[in-house]
N, C-alpha and C positions, 0 to 999 in steps of 0.2 A: 456572522450577519447572515440573518434567510431571507432568500428572494424567491423561494420556490413554496408554494402549496404541498402540504403532506399529500395530498392526492397523486403530483406529478414524482413526489419522489418516490412515492408504493409503485407508482408504475415505470418506474425506470428497473425498483429493485426485481419487477416478475420480470420486466422486459431483458433483464442480465440472466436469469433465474434460467431463463428458456432462453437466451441464449447461447449458455454452457451447454445444456441439454439437446442446442441443434448441433453444438460442434461435436457430437460424438454420432456416425463416425465422425473423423474433420472432413470441411469440404475441400472438395479432389480442386477447385480452379476458381479465378476469380468470381467471374460470373456468383458460383456458390457461395462463395462467403458474403457474397455483398446482398443475397437473397436471402441467407439463413441466419444473418448475425447484422452486418452493419444496414441494413434497409430498417429491419424491425425496431433495432437499437435509436437510430432515426426520428420515429415515430412516436417510439415513446416519449421523446425529448419536446414531444411537441410540433413537431413539423408535419404540416399534412402535404399531401402528394403537389398540390400549385408550391407549396414551398420549394422543391426540391427538384430541380433539372439535372436530369440524367444524361451525360454523352454518350455515342455511340462507341463500346468499347471495339468495336472491330474492324474501326478507324485509325487511321496513324493518328499517335493521341497529340493534339495541339492544345487542348484543353485539360484541368483535371476534372474527375471523374463525377463528378459532383459538383453543383453550382446550389448554395444553400441559401436561402434568400434573395433570388436571382432581382426578381422585382423590388426589391428595398434596397437601393444602392448604398446608404449608410451601414449595413448592416451585413451584407453579403460576405460568407467565407466561403473556403475553397475545401473539398475532401479529396485526396488521392487513393485507390484502394489496390490493393495488394491481393494475391493467393493467400491461403490459410498458411501454405506452407515455405512462403516466401521470409524472408529474414531480414527485417525492415533495415536501413541504410542513410543515412544522413542524403546520400547523392540518390535515392530514390524520391526525394522530396523538389528535389533541385527546378525540375522543370513546374511545380506545379507553385514554387514558391515563385521562381521568375514570373511566372502568367501572374500572378496575385500582384505583383509589385508592379507588372506594366499596365494592371487594371486600378492600382490605385487600394488595394485591398489588404487590412492587416490580419488577417490570420487563414491557416492553413493547415489541415491536418494530413497523416497519412498513417494508413490504417491496414492492417494484415486481419481485422477483426481480433484476433489473440491482442495485438499490441495497439496504442494507439500514442502519436505524437504530434505533437502541435505546436508550429512555429509562428511566430512574432515579426512577421515583417516591418516590425516598426525598430526594431533593434538592427544596426548597420553591422556589415561586416559577411563572411560566406553563413551558407545556411545550418553548418555545424551552431554556429555563433549564436541563429536565431533559434534555435531549440529552445523553446520553453518550458515544456514539463513532458515525462511519459508515462501515461496509464496504462494496467495493461487487466484485461476480462478476468474476474476472479479475484480484482488485489480489494481490499477493504476499501478504499477511497475510492474505486472507479466508478463507484453512484454519484459522487461529488464531482469528478470530473466529468461524466455526460451532464450532470445539471450545470454547471458551468459554458454548455456549449450548446444549451437547452434553447429554445426558439425566447421564451420571456427573458432566458438571461443575457440575452445576445440585444432583446431589444430594449432593457434595461441598463445595456454597456455594462453587466457586473463580471465580464469574464476578465476584464485588466486588472480586477481586484483577486480574480481569482489569482490570476499567475504571478502579481506581484508578491500575496501570501505561499506559492508556492516555491518562490526564488529564494523568499525570506528565510522559510523552514528551512531547504538545504542548504542555505549558505550555512548561516546561523548553525545545522547541526554539524557541519562541515568543521566551521570556525574555533567552536567553543569544547573542541577535543583535542584542539593541537596547538603546543605551549607556541611556537613560533607564529601562531598566525595573527593578524594583521587587530582583531577584532580582542584576542587577548590580552597585545601588548597596548593596546588602549586603556580597557579596563584598569590592568594592571599600573599603568600613569598616572592615572586615576584616584586608585585606590590609596597610591603613597603620598596622596596631598593630605589622607585621611588622618588624624592624628591617633596616632596607636596602631598604625598599620605602614609604617614607613619600608617594613622589611618583607611586605608582602613580594610573594613571586607568580611566574605564571604556572609552576605546580599547583600551586595551592588555590589559584582562579579555575583553573581543568580541573582538581579536584573536587573543589566546588560545584560546578557544575555536575558533575557523573553524578555525585552523592545526592545532590538535588533531585534530580531525573531518574535516581536509578529505582531499583523495585522498593515499592513500599512496606512498609512492615508488615507483619502479620495482626491480623484483626486480635485485640486484646481476647486473651482467654477467663479473664476475671469469671464471663459471664457465660453460660451455658451455649454453646456454638450449636447453630440449629443445624440438625442432618437433611444433607438435600441427595445422601444417597440414595437413588430410586431406583421402586422396585421396577419390575418389566410388568409392561402391559402385554395382554393377551397376543397382541403385534408384534413384540419382538421390541417395540421403540418404548425407551427412556420417559417413566414418568414426569409429568411434572413435579416440581417440590413448590408448593402455592406461599409465597408472601414470605417466601425465608431472605432475599434480597431484591425484596421491591416488589413491583407489578411485576406480574407475569416474566418468572424467568425460566429459563430451559436448562436444564442439568444433562451432561452428556458425559459419556467416557472419554479422555483425551483420546483421539487420534481416530474416533469413530465413523466422523462425521464426512461427508459429500462433500463437496465445494458448491452445492447448490445449495445444499444445508445451511453454511457459513457465508456465502458472498452476500453483502451488505449491513450482516450483523455486526452488534459491538459486543465484546467479550465483557466481562462483570465482575467473574471471580475465577479461583482457581482451588479443589479442594483438596489438600494433600492428602496423602495414606494416612494420615495419623489423625486426618480431620480434620484441621486446622485450616482455616480460608484464608487468601489471602487476595485484599482487592488486586482488582487487572485492567486498569485504566484505558489500555489500548493493547493491539493484539502481539505487537511487537515485545511488549513484556514477556510476554507467556515464555518466548525461548530463552529467554533471559532466567525465568524462575526455572526452567528446566534443565540448565546449563548449572545452576546451584545446588537443583536435589542431587544431580550427577556427579556433580564436584565431592560430595559429602561419600560417595560408596567409594570402594577398592576397588571393584573393578571399572572403575575411570577408565574411557579407552585414550591411546594414547593421540598425544595433542599433535601439529593438527589432524582432525577430524573433521572428514568430507563427509557429508550425507550419503552418498552413495560412489560407486568407483566411477563412474561419471562425471560425478560432480569437478567441474574448473575450479571453482572456490571452494572451502573450508567454510564450512558450519559454525566451528571454535579454534580459537588460533592464538598464540603469543601475540600481544601488542608489538606491534614494528619489525612482527616475521616478514619473509616474502611473503607466505603465504596469507597473512591477515592483508597485503595489500592491494591483495587482488579482490578482496571482500569490495562492494558497494556500498552499503550502509554496514558498517561493523559498529556495534555498542559494547561499552566499556561494561564489566562487571562493575558490581559495588566491591567496595573493599570486604575483605579478603583479597581477592581476587582480582583486581584491580589493573595486572599484567595482562591478564587475559579479556578476549573480543568473540564476540557473535554476531555472526553476520544475521541481521534483521529484514535485509531486502527480498520479503515473500508477500504473497497475499495471503489474507484469514488460512485459508484451508492447507496455504504450504507451512507456514507457521505452526500449526497444530500438527500436523504430519511430520515438520521435521522434529518438533518437540520429543514426538513420541520414538523416530528412530533414535534420537541422540539416549535418553532414558532407557530405553532396550539395551542400547550397547554397555550402559553402564550398570546393567541387570538389572533393573528398575521395569514393572509390568505396566504399562504407560496407562491399563484400564482400571488401576488402582486410585485413577485423579480422576478428576471431574471437571469437565468447565463450566460455567454458568454463562448461559447469554441471555443479556436482556432483549427480550422482544417484546417491550412495552412500546 
């Protein structure tokens, strides 16, 4: 579904990159967060000055910080802002959600500039139940999140479609990896009524989904694989390998790019040290490839493997272990490593950084791998 014109999509992508730059050094208070990050992003989403009513932040807060489209009652939504340094919690949204509820409005956003939380007042229950989705500045999907909240999207009432799809993806991603889930049980029941499948079990179905969604096999070596290892330009930047993977690809050493370079891009392929090329349809598949390559090495680090000493959850762990249960979005590795899971809940930038960290721990120089980004 596309409800946005490409200029707006480009405009939002540019604003995200600028917001990442504006956040260094970090804004020191709420006003700076709004001025340097939140306000420019709202402008990129198509909202003019007349579309935004800002409350006086020096007075006791009786209303959310922002009323968006206040003169269009059918489309009004609210945004509650916090300082960049504040760790968001549902309790920060309670007052804004309650205010929206009394005004008969559906949508509330809570943001500290780094993290954006969307609440749906049409859901009955406490504020934590109303939390529809979370997106973070720098995440691969952050641009789509902002697009869903753009003026055009709100006017066309497309935000509900976006939220429904987000819930569906989150729910199914969780359900299809668990043998005891209601979805898997229903599938098993349906399959057992099919001739020849009466002995199908939950583990068979989970295994099917795991393999179906696993890392694609490398491109066949029957033909010559085009070389995309770039030569160095005069300014030190990697040269583009023209037409190796379609229109306008960019090839970079793994782990070498900044968040500004990566944000809003789509990964296309990964070139291995031996020159073989692996299709990578999504950024979260990059960490799977890195884990599989690391597992082939004699120096594979002891599991669970943490990205840093301060990390609260592991990057790689055994499925079902206490450590794996702390992961936010674990992905099961394909056979023969189906007993292992990798954490995939990262931005595109952090996924390439985590992949590089894992490879270094296994004794592999990440610079020997190239990520190919589709810039078309």
